[in-house]
N, C-alpha and C positions, 0 to 999 in steps of 0.2 A: 504493500500500499504506500502510494506517495505521501511526501510531506503535506502537500496541499490537502490531499484526501484525508489524511489523518486530522490535519486541522479543523476540516469540514465536520468530520464525525463527532469531535469534542464541540466545536463551537456552535453546530447545529443543535446538539443537545442542550448546550447551555443557554441557546436564543430560546429554546422552548420554555425552558425554565424561567426566564428572565422576562419573556412575554405576559406569562402567568403571573409573574411578579407584579407586573404593570395592573394587570385586571386587580389583584389583591390589593395593591396601594390606592387604586381608584376608589375601590369600596370602601377601605379605610378613611381615604379622605372625605368622602360622603358622610360616613358615621362620625367620624371623630375631629376633623378638621385639624387645625394646630392647637387645639385647646388642652388642656390639663390632663386628660386621660392619654392623648396621643402622644403627650411629652413623657407621661410616666411609662406608657408601654415601650416607647422607642429608646429610652434611656435604660430600662429594666433588660430588653433584649439586647442591647449593646454589649452588656456585660458577658453572657456566656460566648456570644458572636466573636468577641476579641479573644478570650482565653480559646477559642476553637481555633481561630487564625494563627494564634502565637504558639500553642503547643501541639496542635494538631496538624492543619493543613500545611503550615510553614515547615514545621519539623519533619512530618513524614513525608512530605511532596519533594523535600530537598535534600534530607538526610539519608531517610530510609530507602529511596528508590536506588541510588547507585549499590548500597551495601547488599539489597535485596538481589540486584542483577548481578552483582560479582558472587554472590551465593549460589545462583542458579547455573552461572557459568563454571564455578570450581566444582561444586558438590551436586548438582543436578537439583530436581524438584524436591527430592527428600530432605537435602541440605537446606533448602529454601523454606521447607514446612519447619523444620526444626527451628531455624532461626526466627522465622515467624512467632513460632509459640513461645520462644524465650522472650521475646519483645511484647507480645501480648499479655503475657503474665505479670510482666513489670508494669506496663501500661494501664493494665485493669486495677492493679494495686494501687498505685498513684491515682489515679482517677477517683476511685471510691474514698479515699482519704481526702482528697483536695475537697469533692463534693461534700462530704459532711462538713469539713471546716469551713467551707464557704456558706452552708446553710445555716451553721449558728452563729457566724459572724456578719451576716447579710445586713443588719440593720446598721452596724458600724461603717461597713462598705460603704453602703448607698450614700449614707448621711454625710460620710467625711470625705470619700474619695470619689464617688462617681457623681452624684448631683447634690453637692454643697448648697447650691443656689435654690433648691427646693425647701431648705429650711423654713422660710417666711410662709409656707403652704403645707401645713400638716396632713392634710388630706392627699394633696399630690405625692409628697413623701412616702406617706403610709401605703398608697396603692403602687410606688414604686417598687418598695421593699417587697411586698407581698408577690407582685408580679414577676419579680427577680428570684424570688425563693422557688416559684413553681417551675420556672423555665430554667433554671441552672442545671438540673440533671441532664438536659438537651446537650450540654458540653461533653459529658461522657459517652453517650451515643455517638456524637459526631466526631469524637476523637478516635474512637474504635472503627467508625467508619472511614475515616481518612487513612487510617492504616491499610484497611482492605482495599481502598482506592489506590494507595501507592503500590500494592501487589497487582493489581489489574492492570495498573498503568505501565508497570515492568514488564507483564505478560502481553503488553500491546493490545489489551480488550479495555477500550476507552468509554464505550457506551454507558455501562451499568452504574459508573460512578458520575458520569455527567448527568444521568437521567434522573438519579436518585433527589436532588434537590427541589425538581418539581413537586415531589409529594408534598412539601412543606406549604407551597402555595395552594396545591389544591385542598389540602387540610383548612389552612386559615381562609381561603375563598368560601369554603362550606360554613365554617364559624360566622363570618360575616353576612353570608345570605340567610343563615337562619336567624341572625340577629335582628336584619331587616324585616324578616318575615313575622317574627314574635314581637316586634317593637321594643326591644331592649334598651335599656338606658345605658350611656356610655360606660359606666363603671363594670356594667354586666358584660358588654361586650370586651373590655379589656381584661376579665377573668377568663371568658371564653378564649381569646387570641392566646393567652398565657397557656392554658391546658392543651390548645391545639399545637403551640411550638413544641410542647413535651411529646405528645402523640407523634408528631412529625419526625422526631430525632429516632424513635423506635422503629417507624416504618422505613426511613431511609438505611438506618444500621442493617435490618432485615434484607432489604434488598442487595447491597454489597457482600452482604456474608453468604448469601445464596450463589451470588455471582462468582466469589472466590471458590466456593465448594465446584460449582460447574467447570471451574477451571483446572480441577484435579488437586487442589489444596484443602485439607481439612484440618482445621486449628484446633487443637484441644487446650483446655486450661491448665497450665502448669504452675507450680509453686514458683514465685518471682525469684529468680537468680541472676547476680551482676556476673552473667559470663563476659568473655572477652569480647564477643560481637556487640552485646549490649552496652558495654563501655564504650566502645567505638561509637555507637549509635548514639550516646548521650553526648560525647565530645562535640559531634559533629550536630546534633539536633539543636543543642542550647543557642548558638549563634544563627543557626538557620531558621529557628523559630522567631527569634527575635526579627531577623532580617525579613522573613516572608510575611511577617504580622506587622510590617512597618506601619502601612496605611491603617491597621486597626488600632496601633498606638497612639497615632495622631488623632484617629476619630474619639477613642476614649479620652484624651486630654482635652480635646475640643468640646466634647459633650459636658465636661466638668465645667468649662468654661463658659459655654453657651447655656448652661442650666440658670445662669442668673439673669436671663433675659425671658420672659414668656413667649413662647411659641417658637424659640430659637431652634431647639432641638429638633423639633418636627420638620421645620423649614430645611434645616440640613438634610435630613433623612430622605424628604421627598425629592431634592434636586438630586441626591446621591443615588436614588433608584433610578433616574433616567440616564446619568450619565454611565451607571454601572452597565448599562446594556452593552454598548459598544466596548468598555472595558473588558466585560465578562466574555463576551463572545469572542473576541479578537484576542485579548491579553491573555485569559485563562486557557484559552485553546493553545495558544503557543508555548506557554509556559509548561503545560501538562505534557504536551507532546515533545517539546524540544529537549528536556532533561533527559530522559531515557535514551532518545536518540543521539544527544551527545556523548552520554555514558558510553554507548555502545561503540561509537566510531573511535572515542579516546582510547577505550580498552584493547581495540584492534589495530590501534597504532596510527589510525588513518587520519592525519592532522588536516589533511586538504579537505576531507569531508566534514570534518568538525568546523572547518572555516567556512565552507559552502553553506551549511545548514545555518548557522548564525546570522551570515549575510542575507539568506533568502527568508529567513524569519523576520528580520528588521525591514526588509522590502515589502512583505506581507504585510506586516503592522501597520506601517506607514500608508500603504496604499489604500487599505480600509479605514484606518484611524483619522487621517488628515481631513477627508470631508465630513465625517461625523463632527468632528471638533469644529469645523467651520459652521456646520449648521446650528450646532448648539449655540455658539456664540452669536449669531444673527437672527435667530427664530427662536429663543428659548421661551421667550413669554406665549406665544401661540401655542407651542407644545405643552407647556404646564396649564394654559387654560383648557385646552382639549382633553387631557388626562384628568386633570385633578378637580377643576373649578364647578363644583356642584354640592350639593347639601351644605355642610359646615364649613365648606372650604371657600372663601371668600375672594372677590376679586383683589382685594388688599393682600391677601396670601397670595395669589399668582403674581403680584409683582415683585414680591420678597423673593419668593422661590425661583421665579424666572431669573433675576438678578444673579442669585446664587448659582444656577445652573449655567449661565453666560460664562461665569467665572471658571467654573469648572471645564467647561470647554477647552479654555485655554490650556489647562493641564493635563488633559486626556492623552495626548501622545506620550507625554513624560511618564504616565502611569504604565502605559502599553510598552514602551520600551524598556522600563526597569524589568518588566516580567521576560522580555527577550534577553536582557543582558546576565540577569542573575543565573541562570541555567549555566553560562560560560564559566562561572565561578563554582558553584555547586557540583557539577560534572566532574571538576577536578578536585573535588573534596575540600575546596577552600570555602568554608563558610565564615571565617574569621572577618574577611575583608569587607563583604557587603554588610556584615553587622556594625561595623564601624562607622561604614557609611551611613547606614540607617540611623545610627545613632546621632550621628550629625544633622541629618534631616530633622530628627525629632527635635533637637535644639534650634533649628530655624524656624521650626512649625511652632514651637510654643513660645519662644521669643516675639514672633511676627503677630501670632494670635492674641496675646496679652496685650500688644502695643496698639492692634487694629481694632479689636472687639469693642473697646468703649467708644471709638469713633464711628465706627462702620457696622457694627452688631455682627450678624450671621454672616454678611458679605466679607467680613474681615477674617473670619475664621476660615472661609473658603478660600479667600487670596493666601492666607498663610498654608494652606495645604498644598497649593498647586506651587507656590515658589519652593516649599521642602522637597516637592516631588522631581521639580527640575534639578534642583543640586543633586539629588540622589542619582538621577539618571546620568548627568554631566561625569559626576566623580566615577561611576560604575564603567561607562564608557572609556573615559580617559585611561583608567586602570587597565583594562583590557588591551587597548592599545598599547600602551607603554611595555606590558609585560610580553609582548609578541603573541598574544592570544587572539587577537582580532586580525584576520587577513584582509590585505588591502583589496578591495574589489572595485576597480573602476565602473562599471556597469552600474552598480549601487550608488556610487559617488555621482555618477551623471544623472541618474534618475530622480533621486530625492529633491533638488531645488526645482524638477519640472512636476513633480507630484506637488510639491507645495503652490506652485504658479498656478496649477489646475484648481487646487482647494479655494485658493484667493480668487479666482476668477468665478467660480461657482458661489463663493460667499457675496461678492458683490452682486451679481444677478439675483440672489436671494433676498440681500438686502432691499433692494429697489421693488421686488416683487411683494415684500411683506408691508411695504408702504403702500403700494398700489391696492392691496387688496386688505387693507386695513380693516374696512366695515365687515368683510366676510370672517375674519378672524377674531373679531372683537366678541365681547360678552353679549352684545345686543342681537347678534348671528345665531341661528338656529345650531344645535348640536350636529345635524346632519351637514348643515352648509360649512361649518367650521371644518368638520372632518373630511368633508369632500375637497376643501380648498388645500389644506394641508397636507392631504395626501397627493393632490396634483402637484403642489409645490415640491414635495420630496421627490416625486418622479422626474420633472423636469430637472431638478438640480443633479440627480442621478445622470440624467442624460448628459448635461453640461459637463460635469466632472469627468465622466468616464469618455467623453468625447475629447475634452482636452488633454486628459491623461494620457490617452492613446495618440493623439494628434501631436503632442509635443514631445512624444518618446519617453514618457514617464514610465509606460508600461506597454507590453507587446503582446500580442497573441501568441507569437512564437515560444515566448518565455513562460508563458502560462501552459503552452502545451507540452513543453517540455518538462515542467514540474509535474504536470499531471502524470506523465508516461514514466517519470524516471523509476517510480516504484516498481512498476510492472517487470522491469529489466534486472533489478537487482536480486541477488542470491537470497536465498531463505535465511533468516537471521535465526541462530541456535536459541536465543532466549525465548522465542515466540512459541505459543502454542497454536492449536487450529483455530481459525478466526471465529471470535465472538464480540461482543460489544466490547466519559466523564460527563 
């Protein structure tokens, strides 16, 4: 299977999850708006999500995958199964004690670390504590699921781990649909959503567990033991977890800061949901596929293939991300109005969230490039360098957020996030080049400015079109009119961008055709198992 096809497999599944996530957020915006229950739920949900990205996805998709792949190559599937059981025993024990400790200290953590700004509203603070206590076991489920996903990715079975998150959206949409049917008040909706998150964690764990068994690996529960393999994993996992979860670290800190302003937390979450669509579909697909592919190329000593993989990945991410960033920058407000402005989500909320989304658009290429650069370090088992750069970007984020929030509100926090993202991306790329781990690629260097020019031309056309169709995109127009107009503008923008990209030489049909066919001629990979389905 070619690199493009693997990206498409993971990206397609992620796209489905994110589209249902839009539906979920649309229902939630109508039910809760940016009010106190929305702030409470979003703040509470941030806690297990942050731990999941830090100690689950970040660690296991970065440190576990190369070690698991090496174990398969050295000792076959039996060795990989033993290694998995060793890791599973330690991980399960750590998660059990962490969950108990967090449940017992939840009031202190929420009141002092997560949302100190809620102290002036005891009802909102109390709801946040209860919601967080209900949802926190979701972390244990998703951490174990992340380990299973790492195994599946190493076996080149990407689909199951990518499709599992959609069930969180299915369940929460069901909760919101029932709440609307039953006429529940906002606090009841908050409780229903919290229990829905907990149930979704169990369902997602079951999906990847079954997929791993179908792949031929049955994991039994062993007594936790610090074997040499586990120690090596922990050495790699700690910095990898911090690095992989840098966005979540920033979001958690920013949630703490934003809690001082009514509605700021929810405004950031709604904007984040929209910009996560291109980030998730492109960035996560590239990171998920690129890491095991790079690890395989480097293990076989094929430096040229590793360099080509990195360059083609950057080319692919920019080709799809630059137009998305330009669109978010110039038409953020109509997008937010169409998706969220109904029920308790007011026109004033649309303006605030739209402004935040436009700022996020400027940072989108940086966050996608980070996901393309980091595998270049992790595949070489260097997790320390990205951790240092991640720490630097956290300092930049916190400093700017504290400076800008009193003046710009939630928009100041968004600005801090994107500046920190660009700092991280530049440091990662410069280090890869300096170490000689990034091969010079003339076609890539000539295509990037042409892709930027194509995206700029598309943005200019969209800017004038949005002004021309101002009434059709406004609150005064019907939902159907707004949806039809926005869909038409997106379609025209795609024609303009792809026309300019191909016309200027930023992309070519021959290049795409060669990437698609490349995998069909490649020899079978010893680490792969029969085709199954991130």
